C-alpha positions in Angstrom: -43.9 77.2 27.6 -44.0 75.8 24.1 -43.2 78.2 21.3 -46.3 77.3 19.3 -48.5 78.2 22.3 -47.4 81.8 22.6 -46.9 82.2 18.8 -50.7 81.6 18.3 -51.9 83.9 21.0 -51.5 87.1 18.9 -54.5 88.2 16.9 -54.4 88.8 13.2 -52.8 92.2 12.5 -54.6 94.3 9.9 -53.2 97.7 9.0 -56.0 100.2 8.8 -54.5 103.2 10.6 -50.9 103.3 9.6 -51.2 105.9 6.9 -47.9 107.0 5.4 -49.5 109.7 3.4 -47.1 111.8 1.4 -49.3 114.3 -0.5 -51.0 117.3 1.1 -54.4 115.8 0.4 -53.3 112.5 1.9 -52.1 114.2 5.1 -55.3 116.2 5.3 -57.3 113.0 4.8 -55.4 111.4 7.6 -56.1 114.3 10.0 -59.8 114.0 9.1 -59.7 110.3 9.8 -58.2 110.8 13.2 -61.1 113.1 14.0 -63.5 110.3 12.7 -64.6 112.6 9.9 -64.6 109.7 7.4 -66.5 111.5 4.6 -63.9 114.3 4.6 -61.1 111.8 4.7 -62.6 110.0 1.7 -62.9 113.3 -0.2 -59.3 114.2 0.5 -57.9 110.8 -0.3 -59.8 110.7 -3.6 -58.1 114.0 -4.5 -54.7 112.6 -3.5 -55.3 109.3 -5.3 -56.2 111.1 -8.6 -52.8 113.0 -8.2 -50.9 109.7 -8.0 -50.5 109.3 -4.3 -50.6 105.5 -3.8 -51.0 105.8 0.0 -54.2 107.9 -0.5 -55.6 105.2 -2.8 -54.8 102.5 -0.3 -56.4 104.5 2.5 -59.6 104.6 0.4 -59.4 100.8 0.2 -59.2 100.6 4.0 -62.5 102.6 4.3 -64.3 100.2 2.0 -62.7 97.3 3.9 -64.0 98.5 7.3 -67.1 100.3 6.1 -66.1 103.7 7.7 -67.8 106.6 5.9 -68.9 104.3 3.0 -70.9 101.1 2.5 -68.6 98.2 3.3 -67.4 96.6 0.1 -64.6 94.0 0.5 -64.4 93.3 -3.2 -63.8 96.9 -4.0 -61.2 97.1 -1.2 -59.4 94.1 -2.7 -59.3 95.8 -6.1 -57.8 98.9 -4.6 -55.3 96.8 -2.5 -54.3 94.8 -5.6 -53.5 98.0 -7.5 -51.6 99.4 -4.6 -49.6 96.2 -4.1 -48.6 96.3 -7.7 -47.4 99.9 -7.1 -45.1 98.6 -4.3 -47.3 99.6 -1.4 -46.4 97.3 1.4 -49.5 98.3 3.3 -51.7 97.4 0.4 -50.1 94.0 0.1 -50.5 93.4 3.8 -54.2 94.3 3.9 -54.9 92.2 0.8 -53.2 89.3 2.6 -55.3 89.9 5.7 -58.5 89.5 3.6 -57.3 86.3 2.1 -56.4 85.0 5.6 -59.8 85.9 6.9 -61.2 83.7 4.1 -58.8 80.8 5.1 -56.9 81.2 1.9 -53.5 81.0 3.6 -51.6 80.3 0.4 -52.6 83.7 -1.1 -52.2 85.3 2.3 -48.7 84.1 2.6 -47.8 85.4 -0.9 -48.9 88.9 0.0 -47.6 88.9 3.5 -44.2 88.1 2.0 -44.5 91.2 -0.1 -45.4 93.2 2.9 -42.6 91.8 4.9 -40.2 92.6 2.1 -41.5 96.2 2.4 -40.4 96.1 6.1 -43.9 96.0 7.6 -43.5 94.3 11.0 -47.1 93.1 11.0 -46.6 91.2 7.7 -43.6 89.4 9.0 -45.4 88.7 12.3 -48.4 87.2 10.5 -46.1 85.0 8.4 -44.8 83.5 11.6 -48.4 82.9 12.8 -49.3 81.2 9.4 -46.1 79.1 9.7 -47.1 77.8 13.1 -50.6 76.9 11.9 -49.2 74.5 9.3 -49.5 70.7 10.0 -45.7 70.5 10.3 -44.5 74.0 11.1 -40.9 75.0 10.5 -39.9 76.6 13.8 -36.7 78.0 12.3 -38.8 79.9 9.8 -41.2 81.1 12.5 -38.3 82.5 14.5 -36.8 84.1 11.4 -40.1 85.9 10.7 -40.4 87.1 14.3 -36.8 88.3 14.2 -37.5 90.3 11.1 -40.7 91.8 12.6 -38.8 92.8 15.7 -36.0 94.3 13.6 -38.7 96.4 12.0 -39.8 97.5 15.5 -42.8 95.2 15.8 -43.2 95.4 19.6 -45.4 92.3 20.0 -43.0 90.3 17.9 -40.0 91.4 20.1 -42.1 90.3 23.1 -42.8 86.8 21.7 -39.2 86.4 20.6 -38.0 87.4 24.1 -40.2 84.7 25.6 -38.8 82.2 23.2 -35.2 83.0 24.4 -36.2 83.0 28.0 -38.5 80.0 28.2 -37.0 77.9 25.4 -38.3 77.1 21.9 -37.5 74.4 19.4 -34.5 75.5 17.2 -33.6 78.4 19.5 -30.9 78.3 22.1 -31.9 79.7 25.5 -30.5 83.1 26.1 -32.0 84.9 29.1 -29.8 88.0 28.6 -31.0 88.4 25.0 -34.6 87.7 26.1 -34.4 90.5 28.7 -33.0 92.9 26.2 -35.8 92.2 23.8 -38.4 92.7 26.5 -36.9 96.1 27.2 -37.1 96.9 23.5 -40.7 95.9 23.3 -41.5 97.9 26.4 -39.7 100.9 25.1 -41.8 100.6 21.9 -44.9 100.8 24.1 -46.1 97.2 24.5 -47.4 97.1 28.0 -47.3 93.3 28.6 -43.6 93.4 27.8 -43.1 96.1 30.4 -44.6 93.7 33.0 -42.4 90.8 31.8 -39.3 93.0 31.8 -40.2 94.0 35.3 -40.2 90.3 36.2 -36.7 89.8 34.8 -35.5 92.7 36.9 -37.4 91.5 40.0 -35.8 88.1 39.9 -32.5 88.9 38.0 -33.4 86.8 35.0 -30.8 87.7 32.3 -30.2 91.0 34.0 -28.9 92.4 37.3 -31.6 92.2 40.0 -33.1 95.6 40.3 -36.3 95.7 42.5 -36.7 99.5 42.2 -36.8 99.4 38.4 -39.0 96.4 38.5 -41.5 98.2 40.7 -41.5 101.2 38.4 -42.3 99.0 35.4 -45.0 97.2 37.3 -46.6 100.5 38.2 -46.4 101.7 34.6 -48.2 98.6 33.4 -50.6 98.7 36.3 -51.5 102.3 35.5 -52.3 101.0 32.0 -54.8 98.6 33.6 -52.7 95.5 32.9 -53.9 93.2 35.7 -50.9 90.9 36.2 -48.6 94.0 36.8 -50.9 95.2 39.6 -50.6 91.8 41.2 -46.8 91.6 40.8 -46.5 95.1 42.4 -48.8 94.0 45.2 -46.6 91.1 46.2 -43.5 93.2 46.0 -45.2 95.5 48.6 -46.3 92.6 50.7 -42.8 91.0 50.8 -41.1 94.3 51.2 -38.9 93.7 48.1 -38.5 97.4 47.4 -38.3 98.9 50.9 -40.6 98.5 53.8 -43.5 96.0 53.7 -46.8 97.7 53.0 -49.6 95.2 53.4 -52.3 97.8 53.0 -50.9 98.9 49.7 -50.6 95.3 48.6 -54.3 94.7 49.2 -55.2 97.9 47.4 -53.2 96.8 44.3 -54.8 93.4 44.4 -58.2 95.0 44.3 -57.0 96.9 41.2 -55.8 93.7 39.7 -59.1 92.1 40.3 -60.9 95.0 38.8 -58.8 94.8 35.7 -59.6 91.1 35.2 -57.4 88.9 37.3 -59.4 86.0 38.6 -56.6 85.0 40.9 -56.5 88.4 42.5 -60.3 88.3 42.9 -60.0 85.0 44.7 -57.4 86.3 47.1 -59.3 89.5 47.8 -62.4 87.5 48.5 -60.5 85.5 51.1 -59.1 88.8 52.5 -62.6 90.2 52.9 -63.9 87.0 54.5 -61.1 87.0 57.1 -61.5 90.7 57.6 -65.1 90.2 58.6 -64.1 87.4 61.0 -61.4 89.6 62.6 -63.9 92.4 63.3 -65.9 89.9 65.4 -62.8 88.9 67.3 -61.7 92.5 67.8 -58.5 91.8 65.8 -57.0 94.1 63.1 -58.1 93.5 59.6 -54.5 93.9 58.3 -53.2 91.0 60.3 -55.7 88.7 58.7 -55.1 90.2 55.3 -51.4 89.4 55.9 -52.3 85.8 56.7 -54.3 85.4 53.5 -51.7 87.1 51.3 -49.0 85.0 52.8 -50.3 82.0 51.1 -49.0 83.4 47.8 -45.8 81.8 46.6 -43.2 84.5 46.3 -41.6 82.9 43.3 -44.7 82.9 41.2 -44.2 86.0 39.1 -47.3 86.2 37.0 -51.0 85.7 37.9 -52.9 83.5 35.6 
């Protein structure tokens, strides 16, 4: 996989909910926001802002930016963000950059993302990498540097993308499956479910780590429980091939149905064939499971991720 392909799959990150409120009013405003009581949040943040709490001021800007509890007013949000950025609020700089990026003003966006990244906001560093890859002649070394910074600041999705770069190869980056596996683990530990699935794959096949089917199955189950379709499929085939104990074809079909339900077209195709063969076997007085096995057996064991 080319680095640019997976660098561009991430959506624009806009920080609307990371409130590092310091004042009492700011904290109370955040609690009200979590309860979706935006009018109370605005009231509390106004009090905090008048007392010099920059985070409360920036949070007011996010309400005008999104139109929560107030009439949406992007111009007013920008004014607040500009003041917050001058006051060294990384979140204000980041949100201002996001507005410029949404307007295709990538020069201004880059300027303010740089300030956000300097403030150790992982999303700002991440978005700088995205902007770099969108240039006519991107500097892949810079892209990698931005992703590394974002990952260092615990940006889970950035760690995930960086891991894929090490494992699959990327211009300007030496392949290092062990480092890639370690980064997948970090991203998973930070709560990024797709990384849990991919780390499970490294453990399943021993890519950069010692082969560990039991741990792989646990990670696939965790991601499947979070409704991540590829993980349900991966766990299904582990059950089918008996990679973590006895073969369990019935469980494999059950998991494939889940994968289909969660959006995997490939799983739906396989299940459709299973059901068709099941109907035929009923007519011939044969067990459904034997025909399900035949259909599932067409899956290549080495294909680790459903598309």
